LUMPAKE-296714 format. One record per residue (C-alpha): x, y, z; residue in one letter. Coordinates in steps of 0.25 Angstrom, whole numbers, plus 2048, in hexadecimal, padded with zeros to 3 digits. Layout:
residues N
XYZa/...
//
This chain:
residues 370
2D1ACADADm/2C6AD1DB4f/2BCAC6DB9v/2AFACCDC0s/2A9AC3DCAv/29BAC6DD0p/298AC2DDEl/28CABADD9l/289AB6DCAd/27AAB3DCAl/27BAB4DBAq/285AA8DBAa/27CAA1DC4h/26FAA3DBCy/274AA0DAEa/275A90DAFp/267A90DB5l/260A9ADADr/257A91DA5q/253A89DB1s/250A95DB9l/248A9BDAFl/240A8FDADe/23DA8EDBCa/239A9DDBCv/230A9ADB0t/22AA8EDB7r/225A96DC3v/220AA1DBAc/218A97DB2d/212A91DBEs/20FA9FDC4q/212A98DD2r/21AAA3DD8f/218AA1DE7i/21AA93DEDg/217A87DE4g/21FA7CDDEp/22CA85DDCe/22DA89DEBv/229A7BDEFe/233A74DE6g/23EA7EDEBl/23BA7BDFAe/23CA6CDF7r/249A6DDF0e/24FA76DFAl/24AA6DE06s/252A61DFFa/25EA6ADFCy/25FA6FE0Al/25AA62E11n/250A69E19t/241A64E1Ap/23CA73E18h/241A7DE0Ea/237A89E0Ci/239A94E02g/23AAA2E06m/23AAB0E00s/248AB3E04s/253AAFE0Eg/24FABBE16t/241AB6E17d/245AA8E1Aa/24CAAEE27l/240AB6E2Av/237AAAE28a/240AA1E31a/23FAABE3Cl/230AACE3Bm/22EA9DE3Aa/236A9CE48l/22DAA7E4Dq/239AB0E51i/235ABEE53g/236ACAE5Dp/23EAC7E6Ag/246ABCE63d/255ABCE60e/25BAB5E54v/26AAB3E53i/270AB7E45t/27EAB9E40p/281AC8E3Et/288AC5E31y/27EAC1E26s/274AC6E1Cf/26AACFE22f/25EAC6E22a/264ABDE2Dt/262AC8E37a/257AD0E30g/24EAC4E30a/24FAC4E3Fv/24BAD2E41v/23FAD1E37r/238AC7E40v/23BAD0E4Cg/246AC8E53a/253ACDE57r/260AC8E4Fp/26BAC5E59v/278AC6E51l/285ABEE53v/292ABDE4Cd/297AB4E41v/2A3AAAE40e/2AFAB1E39a/2B2AA5E30d/2A4AA2E2Bt/29CAAFE2Df/291AA6E33n/28AAA7E40l/294AA5E4Cd/28EA9AE54p/294A9EE61q/28FAACE60a/281AA7E5Ct/280A9EE69l/285AAAE72a/27AAB3E6Ca/26EAA9E6Fi/264AAFE7At/257AABE7Fp/251AB3E74a/258AACE69t/24EAA5E60k/256AA3E53a/264AA2E4Ei/267AA5E3Fi/274A9FE3Ap/278AA4E2Dv/27FA9BE23h/287AA7E1Dl/28DAA7E0Ff/289A98E0Dg/28FA92E19q/288A8CE25a/289A92E32a/28DA89E3Ee/280A84E42l/283A79E4Ca/285A82E59p/279A8BE55i/270A7FE53l/275A79E60a/272A86E68a/265A89E61a/25EA7CE63g/25DA7BE72p/259A89E73r/24EA88E68q/255A93E60i/252A91E51a/25DA91E47v/25AA98E3Ai/265A95E2Fe/267AA1E26d/26CA99E1Aa/269AA4E10a/277AA3E0Aq/279A94E0Ca/26FA8BE05i/277A7EE03g/281A80E0Ea/282A76E19a/286A74E27y/28BA67E2Cr/286A61E1Fg/278A66E20r/272A71E18a/271A7FE1Fv/262A83E21g/25FA75E27s/265A77E35w/25DA81E3Cg/24EA83E3Ea/24DA8BE30i/257A8EE25g/256A9AE1Cc/25BA9BE0Ef/25CAA6E03s/25BAA5DF4f/260AB3DF1f/266AB3DE3p/274AB3DE9s/273AA7DF1k/278A99DEDn/26AA96DEAl/264AA3DE5g/257AA6DDFg/252AB2DD5f/24FABADE1g/24CAB8DF0d/249AABDF6g/24BAA3E02g/249A96E0Al/246A91E18v/249A83E1Dt/246A7BE29s/245A6DE2Ft/239A71E37s/22BA6EE31d/225A79E3Bd/22EA83E37l/22DA80E28a/21EA81E29r/21FA8FE30r/229A94E25l/220A90E1Ar/215A98E21l/21EAA4E24i/222AA5E15r/214AA6E11n/20DAB0E1Bh/20BAA4E25g/200AA0E1Bm/1FAA92E1Ae/1F1A90E13p/1EFA9DE0Bk/1EAAA8E13y/1EBAA0E20y/1F7AA6E28h/1FDA9EE34h/207AA8E37l/20DAB5E32v/217AB2E27g/21CABAE1Ba/21EAB8E0Cn/22BAB0E0Cf/228AA7E00r/232AA4DF5i/22DAA7DE7d/22BA9BDDEa/234AA2DD4l/240AA2DDDq/23DA93DE1a/23DA8FDD3a/24BA96DD1v/251A90DDDl/24CA82DD9r/254A83DCCv/260A88DD4k/260A7EDE0l/266A72DD8p/272A7ADD5y/274A7FDE3l/27EA75DE9s/286A76DDCg/287A85DDEw/28BA84DECs/296A7ADE8d/29BA84DDEa/29BA8FDE9r/2A3A86DF2r/2ADA83DE6t/2AFA92DE4n/2B1A94DF3a/2BCA89DF2t/2C2A90DE6r/2C2A9EDEDy/2CAA98DF9r/2D4A92DF0a/2D6A9FDE8l/2D7AA8DF5f/2E1A9EDFBa/2EAA9FDEEd/2E8AAEDEFa/2ECAB0DFDg/2E2ABBE00l/2DFAC1E0Dp/2D0ABDE0Dv/2C9AB2E15t/2C1AA7E0Em/2B3AA2E13p/2B4A97E1Dv/2ACA8AE1Be/2A9A85E29a/2A9A76E2Dp/29DA6EE29d/297A78E20r/294A79E11t/296A87E0Ch/28FA8BE00i/295A99DFEy/289AA2DFBn/294AACDFEq/2A4AABDFEf/2A8AB5E08v/2B6AB8E0Bi/2BCAC1E16r/2C5ACCE11a/2CEAD7E16p/2C9AE5E10e/2BDADEE0Br/2B6AEBE06d/2C2AEFDFEr/2C3AE1DF9l/2B5AE1DF4r/2B7AEEDEDa/2C3AE9DE6h/2BBADCDE2l/2B0AE4DDDd/2B9AEDDD4a/2BFADFDCFa/2B1ADADCBg/2B0AD0DD7i/2A2AD0DDEg/2A2ACFDEDt/298AD1DF8e/299AD4E07v/291ACBE0Fy/28EAD2E19y/294AE0E1Bp/28CAE3E28v/288AD9E33p/27AADAE39f/27FAE0E46h/284AECE3El/278AEEE35q/270AFBE38a/263AF3E38c/268AEAE43f/26DAF6E4Ca/262AF3E56g/268AE6E59l/273AEDE61g/27FAE7E5By/28CAEFE59k/298AEFE4Fa/2A2AE5E55g/297ADBE5Aa/29AAD1E50f/2A8AD2E4Cp/2A9AC6E43v/29DACAE3Aa/2A2AD8E3Ae/2AFAD3E34a/2A8ACAE2Aa/2A0AD6E26a/2ADADEE23r/2B5AD3E1Cq/2ACACAE15s/2ABACAE06l/2A3AC0DFDa/2A9ABCDF0l/2A2AB5DE4p/29FAA6DE6i/294AA3DDDy/294A95DD6p/296A9ADC8e/2A3AA2DCDl/2AFA9EDC4t/2BDA9BDC8e/2C2AA7DC0a/2B8AB0DC8q/2BDAABDD5q/2CBAADDD1a/2C7ABBDCDa/2C1ABEDDBv/2CDAB9DE2v/2D7AC0DD9g/2CFACDDDBa/2D0ACBDEAi/2DFAC8DE8r/2E1AD5DE1g/2DBADDDEDf/2E4AD7DF7y/2F1AD7DEFs/
//
């Protein structure tokens, strides 16, 4: 029997919450408070409690959260910022947007996260920040990075766009570095009805700067203390996210359950694919379930024909992107990331995924390799 399985089923995600979400949107429309106000303030309080950080500040997107973080730390021309070469574009793009230079490093073969030893080797006197990415929903190895950064007064900015609810050594990601950055893009574990983001910090001073930066550096109205931008989260997005937030832990648990089921199904099938690795002392929330597979592109075409949704995160590392050619990196510079770009394939992992759908995914992969 043919079973179609989308990569992500937002309709199934929306249906149980439809009435509550419509009521939340109506509440904002009736109030006519679309910028700031009680919905944004309420979301920030609730996320502060969820992430156990003193400051949670809504932003217009995860990308803008990264740009605002760099601006708050006064990073700009002449400064270097270390990032992995394998991530979503915004990680390095934000660095260029503030006039700084991205210094790219390779990733770990098992977790796809920033390689700590490569990171430490890349530090120079010009290094002003390091951006570890908690890729696919699993925390990067933070301890050696924080230990090296602290004495050198290098800021650590956590790119947690894919990792809200993930933990490192029992503590939420986004609460370890100077600033944490999150995304509420609709495909995230906590997704809005469009773009949205968040920054977190334990620093009162940085939090104040971030609040100024997201609103053109303005306080009070028309009095500007610094040059910021329009990085505000909309009240409509905040209202939607407030409805969803109480369900987030349960959704992440469901994703973890689905990951465990995949591992069992793949073990029974004996297929030549590599499962995602959960590193020690981490809580992985599986924003993506990414396997490594021989003949990845042919396998993906086979799955597409079978009605199975997949995605490649990410086909081209930063050092091979045309827009970063000026950085001077060449093919072969970061072999682990290049291999990941050739072999990685994301499978459906959303909370509403059924056992039958997962069996169909694995069955289709078995058909390709048989």
